[in-house]
Residue frames relative to the residue before (quaternion, step in Angstrom):
aa qw qx qy qz dx dy dz
M 1.0000 0.0000 0.0000 0.0000 0.00 0.00 0.00
S 0.4518 -0.6761 0.5309 0.2386 3.53 -1.09 0.95
Q 0.5810 -0.5856 0.4314 0.3653 3.62 -1.09 0.65
E 0.6272 0.5452 -0.3382 0.4417 3.56 1.04 -0.65
D 0.7015 0.4601 -0.2975 0.4558 3.57 1.16 -0.41
V 0.4035 0.6759 -0.5070 0.3512 3.63 1.22 0.23
P 0.5090 -0.6564 0.4696 0.2993 3.60 -0.81 0.97
I 0.5984 -0.6263 0.3489 0.3575 3.60 -0.87 0.87
E 0.6829 0.4826 -0.2956 0.4618 3.55 0.89 -0.94
V 0.6245 0.5208 -0.3427 0.4705 3.60 1.01 -0.74
R 0.6727 0.4825 -0.3253 0.4570 3.58 0.80 -1.00
E 0.6622 0.5059 -0.3544 0.4243 3.67 0.77 -0.75
E 0.6005 0.5533 -0.3330 0.4716 3.56 1.07 -0.83
I 0.6935 0.4766 -0.2638 0.4714 3.55 0.81 -1.04
M 0.6625 0.4894 -0.3125 0.4733 3.64 0.86 -0.80
K 0.6625 0.4925 -0.3110 0.4709 3.64 0.92 -0.70
A 0.6264 0.5230 -0.3032 0.4922 3.48 1.20 -0.74
T 0.6371 0.5248 -0.3226 0.4633 3.54 1.03 -0.69
F 0.5994 0.5530 -0.3371 0.4704 3.54 1.11 -0.80
R 0.6707 0.5047 -0.2860 0.4622 3.59 0.81 -1.04
A 0.6971 0.4895 -0.2731 0.4470 3.54 0.84 -1.07
I 0.6841 0.4773 -0.3027 0.4610 3.60 0.90 -0.88
C 0.5931 0.5511 -0.3441 0.4755 3.62 1.17 -0.54
E 0.6934 0.4790 -0.2587 0.4720 3.54 1.05 -0.94
H 0.8386 0.2761 -0.0886 0.4612 3.55 0.71 -1.12
G 0.4341 -0.6643 0.5045 0.3403 3.62 1.13 -0.50
Y 0.6339 -0.5562 0.3568 0.4018 3.61 -1.07 0.37
A 0.6526 0.5552 -0.3298 0.3963 3.68 0.86 -0.98
D 0.7710 0.3354 -0.1895 0.5071 3.58 0.97 -0.83
L 0.4692 0.6749 -0.4682 0.3242 3.64 1.21 0.14
T 0.0279 -0.7721 0.6348 0.0048 3.55 -1.11 0.87
M 0.6557 -0.4913 0.3902 0.4200 3.52 -1.27 0.23
E 0.6405 0.5302 -0.3226 0.4523 3.54 1.11 -0.77
K 0.6379 0.5144 -0.3275 0.4703 3.65 0.98 -0.73
I 0.6259 0.4925 -0.3343 0.5039 3.63 1.08 -0.70
A 0.6540 0.5139 -0.3219 0.4523 3.60 0.82 -0.85
D 0.6248 0.5646 -0.3317 0.4253 3.57 1.06 -0.70
E 0.6572 0.4933 -0.2867 0.4926 3.54 1.32 -0.48
T 0.7036 0.3806 -0.2682 0.5367 3.58 1.26 0.10
E 0.5291 -0.5917 0.4782 0.3760 3.54 -1.30 -0.21
R 0.5663 0.5932 -0.3582 0.4463 3.49 1.39 0.21
C 0.4561 -0.6706 0.5000 0.3038 3.62 -1.14 0.48
K 0.6894 -0.4950 0.3405 0.4048 3.49 -1.35 0.48
S 0.6183 0.5596 -0.3641 0.4147 3.68 0.93 -0.63
T 0.5600 0.5594 -0.3890 0.4713 3.62 1.15 -0.46
L 0.6691 0.4896 -0.3125 0.4637 3.59 0.77 -0.95
H 0.6612 0.4833 -0.3104 0.4826 3.63 0.96 -0.77
Y 0.5999 0.5480 -0.3687 0.4515 3.63 1.02 -0.69
H 0.7506 0.4047 -0.2288 0.4695 3.61 0.77 -1.04
Y 0.8284 0.2667 -0.1065 0.4809 3.66 0.93 -0.75
G 0.3917 -0.7274 0.4826 0.2907 3.53 1.16 -0.49
T 0.8407 -0.0440 0.0977 0.5309 3.58 0.43 -1.20
K 0.6261 -0.5278 0.4015 0.4101 3.55 -1.18 0.33
E 0.6112 0.5656 -0.3455 0.4327 3.56 1.09 -0.77
N 0.6696 0.4839 -0.3113 0.4697 3.63 0.92 -0.84
L 0.6230 0.5272 -0.3399 0.4673 3.56 1.05 -0.77
M 0.6817 0.4922 -0.2980 0.4519 3.57 0.85 -0.98
V 0.5986 0.5359 -0.3776 0.4603 3.64 1.08 -0.61
D 0.6640 0.4843 -0.3090 0.4786 3.58 0.89 -0.85
F 0.6191 0.5385 -0.3524 0.4501 3.58 1.00 -0.72
I 0.6477 0.5019 -0.3211 0.4749 3.63 0.93 -0.77
K 0.6149 0.5175 -0.3185 0.5027 3.60 1.09 -0.73
F 0.6542 0.5341 -0.2980 0.4449 3.57 0.94 -0.92
L 0.6112 0.5343 -0.3294 0.4821 3.55 1.09 -0.80
L 0.6722 0.5069 -0.3119 0.4405 3.53 0.86 -0.93
E 0.6323 0.5380 -0.3375 0.4436 3.61 0.98 -0.77
G 0.6437 0.4901 -0.3005 0.5052 3.58 1.07 -0.84
F 0.6636 0.5182 -0.3061 0.4443 3.57 0.88 -0.82
K 0.5963 0.5647 -0.3534 0.4479 3.61 1.09 -0.60
K 0.6724 0.5219 -0.2820 0.4428 3.47 1.03 -0.84
N 0.8101 0.2746 -0.0934 0.5095 3.64 1.03 -0.72
I 0.4519 0.7380 -0.4396 0.2407 3.63 1.12 -0.18
V 0.8113 0.2254 -0.0887 0.5320 3.54 0.87 -1.02
P 0.5016 -0.6629 0.4680 0.2998 3.58 -0.79 1.03
D 0.4542 -0.6593 0.5265 0.2861 3.59 -1.09 0.65
T 0.4382 0.6430 -0.5247 0.3453 3.56 0.00 1.35
E 0.4733 -0.6824 0.4735 0.2934 3.50 -1.26 0.38
D 0.5563 0.6087 -0.3571 0.4388 3.54 1.42 -0.18
P 0.3589 -0.7649 0.4886 0.2177 3.62 -0.50 1.10
L 0.5851 0.5674 -0.3721 0.4441 3.59 1.18 -0.47
K 0.6756 0.4686 -0.2833 0.4938 3.53 0.99 -0.90
K 0.6009 0.5419 -0.3583 0.4657 3.61 1.10 -0.63
L 0.6960 0.4612 -0.2809 0.4733 3.64 0.81 -0.89
D 0.6244 0.5319 -0.3228 0.4722 3.58 0.96 -0.81
G 0.6891 0.4781 -0.2842 0.4645 3.58 0.90 -1.03
L 0.6412 0.5222 -0.3355 0.4511 3.59 0.95 -0.77
I 0.6496 0.5171 -0.3228 0.4543 3.58 0.94 -0.90
D 0.6817 0.5016 -0.2848 0.4501 3.52 0.89 -0.95
R 0.6338 0.5298 -0.3155 0.4671 3.55 1.10 -0.81
M 0.6998 0.4518 -0.2911 0.4705 3.56 0.90 -0.84
L 0.6891 0.4815 -0.3013 0.4499 3.62 1.05 -0.60
F 0.8413 0.2529 -0.0445 0.4757 3.50 0.86 -1.05
G 0.5063 -0.6656 0.4146 0.3587 3.56 1.30 -0.23
K 0.6384 -0.4827 0.3697 0.4719 3.63 -1.14 -0.09
K 0.5009 -0.6841 0.4446 0.2888 3.63 -0.90 0.92
D 0.7157 0.4467 -0.2690 0.4645 3.59 1.08 -0.60
R 0.7929 0.1241 -0.0719 0.5922 3.55 1.26 -0.17
E 0.1017 -0.8300 0.5471 0.0376 3.56 0.35 1.24
A 0.3353 -0.6897 0.5872 0.2588 3.62 -0.95 0.85
P 0.5236 -0.6613 0.4365 0.3131 3.51 -0.97 0.86
E 0.6532 -0.5265 0.3819 0.3877 3.54 -1.22 0.50
R 0.6125 0.5676 -0.3562 0.4192 3.55 1.06 -0.78
F 0.5997 0.5496 -0.3536 0.4619 3.62 1.12 -0.71
H 0.6596 0.5008 -0.3159 0.4629 3.58 0.83 -0.96
T 0.6111 0.5550 -0.3294 0.4583 3.55 1.02 -0.87
A 0.7037 0.4819 -0.2735 0.4447 3.51 0.79 -1.04
L 0.5701 0.5651 -0.3559 0.4786 3.63 1.21 -0.66
L 0.6583 0.5271 -0.2872 0.4542 3.51 0.90 -1.04
E 0.6268 0.5271 -0.3117 0.4818 3.57 1.06 -0.87
L 0.6615 0.5265 -0.2900 0.4485 3.51 0.98 -1.05
R 0.6571 0.4802 -0.3313 0.4774 3.61 0.92 -0.88
S 0.6362 0.5273 -0.3576 0.4351 3.68 0.96 -0.66
Q 0.6219 0.5192 -0.3696 0.4549 3.65 1.18 -0.12
A 0.4646 0.7215 -0.4287 0.2826 3.61 1.21 -0.36
P 0.6443 0.5275 -0.3540 0.4258 3.64 0.86 -0.74
Y 0.7437 0.3971 -0.2204 0.4906 3.63 1.25 -0.45
S 0.7343 0.3339 -0.1716 0.5655 3.49 1.32 -0.14
E 0.3770 -0.7570 0.5027 0.1794 3.52 -0.42 1.30
K 0.6412 0.5546 -0.2916 0.4429 3.57 1.10 -0.85
Y 0.6442 0.5019 -0.3021 0.4919 3.52 1.06 -0.92
R 0.6488 0.5605 -0.2873 0.4270 3.54 0.97 -1.08
E 0.6729 0.5023 -0.2796 0.4655 3.55 0.92 -0.93
Q 0.7060 0.4500 -0.2791 0.4703 3.59 0.89 -0.86
I 0.6474 0.5145 -0.3249 0.4589 3.57 1.01 -0.75
T 0.6087 0.5631 -0.3068 0.4673 3.51 1.20 -0.82
E 0.6270 0.5348 -0.3075 0.4757 3.58 1.04 -0.91
N 0.6601 0.5135 -0.3043 0.4560 3.56 0.95 -0.98
D 0.6787 0.5333 -0.2615 0.4318 3.50 0.91 -1.08
E 0.6632 0.5048 -0.2818 0.4754 3.52 1.06 -0.93
Y 0.6318 0.5322 -0.3432 0.4469 3.55 1.03 -0.73
I 0.6855 0.4808 -0.2900 0.4635 3.59 0.90 -0.95
H 0.6282 0.5108 -0.3442 0.4754 3.59 1.07 -0.78
D 0.6516 0.5180 -0.3251 0.4487 3.58 0.82 -0.82
K 0.6292 0.5356 -0.3261 0.4592 3.61 1.05 -0.80
V 0.6660 0.4868 -0.3058 0.4753 3.60 0.94 -0.89
V 0.6082 0.5482 -0.3322 0.4682 3.55 1.02 -0.81
E 0.6597 0.5373 -0.2794 0.4451 3.57 0.93 -0.95
I 0.6579 0.5039 -0.2870 0.4805 3.53 1.01 -0.85
I 0.6454 0.5096 -0.3085 0.4781 3.54 0.99 -0.92
E 0.6532 0.5003 -0.3117 0.4752 3.64 0.87 -0.85
E 0.6181 0.5409 -0.3261 0.4680 3.60 1.01 -0.69
G 0.6925 0.4820 -0.2703 0.4636 3.50 0.94 -0.99
I 0.5951 0.5385 -0.3468 0.4854 3.57 1.16 -0.59
E 0.6820 0.5215 -0.2638 0.4396 3.50 0.87 -1.04
K 0.6920 0.4194 -0.2372 0.5375 3.54 1.10 -0.86
E 0.4193 -0.7268 0.4491 0.3070 3.71 1.22 0.02
K 0.4068 0.6927 -0.4789 0.3539 3.49 1.07 0.88
F 0.7430 0.3041 -0.1484 0.5774 3.49 1.32 -0.59
E 0.5602 -0.5780 0.4691 0.3635 3.53 -1.25 0.42
E 0.5766 -0.5586 0.4665 0.3713 3.55 -1.29 0.29
V 0.1964 0.7814 -0.5635 0.1824 3.57 -0.14 1.21
S 0.5727 -0.5506 0.4297 0.4293 3.62 -1.18 0.01
P 0.3812 -0.7460 0.4827 0.2552 3.65 -0.36 1.07
Y 0.6461 0.5375 -0.3225 0.4354 3.58 0.99 -0.88
R 0.7017 0.4758 -0.2729 0.4547 3.54 0.75 -0.99
T 0.6520 0.5273 -0.3032 0.4527 3.52 0.98 -0.95
A 0.6278 0.5191 -0.3120 0.4890 3.60 1.01 -0.88
T 0.6462 0.5122 -0.3397 0.4524 3.65 0.92 -0.80
V 0.6447 0.5128 -0.3350 0.4574 3.63 0.97 -0.87
I 0.6669 0.5182 -0.3119 0.4351 3.58 0.86 -0.95
L 0.7327 0.4567 -0.2540 0.4359 3.47 0.75 -1.04
S 0.6210 0.5450 -0.3200 0.4635 3.56 1.17 -0.66
T 0.6169 0.5327 -0.3190 0.4835 3.51 1.16 -0.70
I 0.6565 0.5045 -0.2982 0.4749 3.54 0.99 -0.92
D 0.6672 0.4928 -0.3168 0.4601 3.63 0.81 -0.94
G 0.6576 0.5030 -0.3160 0.4633 3.64 0.96 -0.79
A 0.6580 0.5331 -0.2961 0.4418 3.51 0.99 -0.87
R 0.6246 0.5216 -0.3249 0.4819 3.58 1.04 -0.84
A 0.6715 0.5001 -0.3084 0.4515 3.56 0.82 -0.97
R 0.6916 0.4898 -0.2821 0.4497 3.58 0.90 -0.92
Q 0.5836 0.5825 -0.3405 0.4518 3.51 1.16 -0.76
L 0.7353 0.4291 -0.2323 0.4703 3.54 0.91 -0.89
S 0.7594 0.3760 -0.2113 0.4871 3.60 1.05 -0.57
T 0.7553 0.3285 -0.2284 0.5192 3.65 1.10 0.05
D 0.5302 -0.5931 0.4783 0.3720 3.57 -1.21 0.00
R 0.5411 0.6321 -0.4276 0.3533 3.67 1.19 -0.02
D 0.4881 -0.6387 0.5121 0.3027 3.53 -1.36 0.40
A 0.0617 -0.8785 0.4726 0.0323 3.49 0.74 1.13
A 0.6311 0.5225 -0.3755 0.4333 3.73 0.96 -0.68
E 0.6630 0.4852 -0.3242 0.4689 3.62 0.89 -0.77
N 0.6437 0.5151 -0.3182 0.4680 3.57 0.96 -0.80
A 0.6653 0.5075 -0.2943 0.4617 3.57 0.98 -0.84
R 0.6286 0.5090 -0.3607 0.4644 3.57 1.06 -0.71
E 0.6394 0.5294 -0.3220 0.4551 3.55 0.96 -0.84
S 0.6534 0.5219 -0.2861 0.4678 3.59 0.96 -1.03
L 0.6869 0.4644 -0.3095 0.4654 3.59 0.87 -0.82
D 0.5697 0.5694 -0.3816 0.4534 3.58 1.08 -0.61
D 0.6931 0.4815 -0.2778 0.4590 3.54 0.84 -1.02
L 0.6616 0.5076 -0.3028 0.4615 3.56 0.93 -0.95
L 0.7194 0.4550 -0.2627 0.4543 3.55 0.80 -0.92
E 0.5517 0.5918 -0.3700 0.4566 3.50 1.19 -0.50
D 0.7083 0.4380 -0.2419 0.4979 3.60 0.97 -0.89
L 0.7618 0.4333 -0.1937 0.4409 3.45 0.90 -1.06
L 0.8699 0.2336 -0.0366 0.4329 3.52 0.64 -1.12
F 0.7505 0.4373 -0.2537 0.4256 3.57 0.59 -1.06
K 0.3558 -0.7353 0.5400 0.2030 3.58 -0.96 0.88
D 0.8453 0.0251 0.0466 0.5317 3.60 0.55 -1.13
R 0.1129 0.8213 -0.5506 0.0979 3.53 0.73 1.05
């Protein structure tokens, strides 16, 4: 069965179970059985729909992007508030439902598998390109509305997202408050580079 043929309600149940299992066990110790334990379904159901853990995890990465698309940009006409909200969301998660640190660790573990899995790499690339394009779009809107300086939207988006990615990795691998430090550094950088009348 193709992943696209998985019934919507079954897929959502499996994806939510995957989220719980990866938070509990991390990527390295994650198995189909541990995911099945988080549902009312047996392991053979997961194998029927996905075949392998790799296929299931590729769909999970895709599922995360789908949820991200719904919440990544604040509902406002102000490009500055859009960009600020997006940066906060990516650094700190949703305020009403913080993802546990274990989940972010598992995602970092998952990304570290991309050099060895073309499927992971393709889906992670798609996710990254979507987010980069969204930041570019916000910057272009800000320039058009004369809220932002005339900068290269592509390069500025790359700096912003590289800072966020580095901060998240450092937050998980050190005792430093990297996310807060990155937010302050981005404020300073964007004050000089981007914002006109902040």
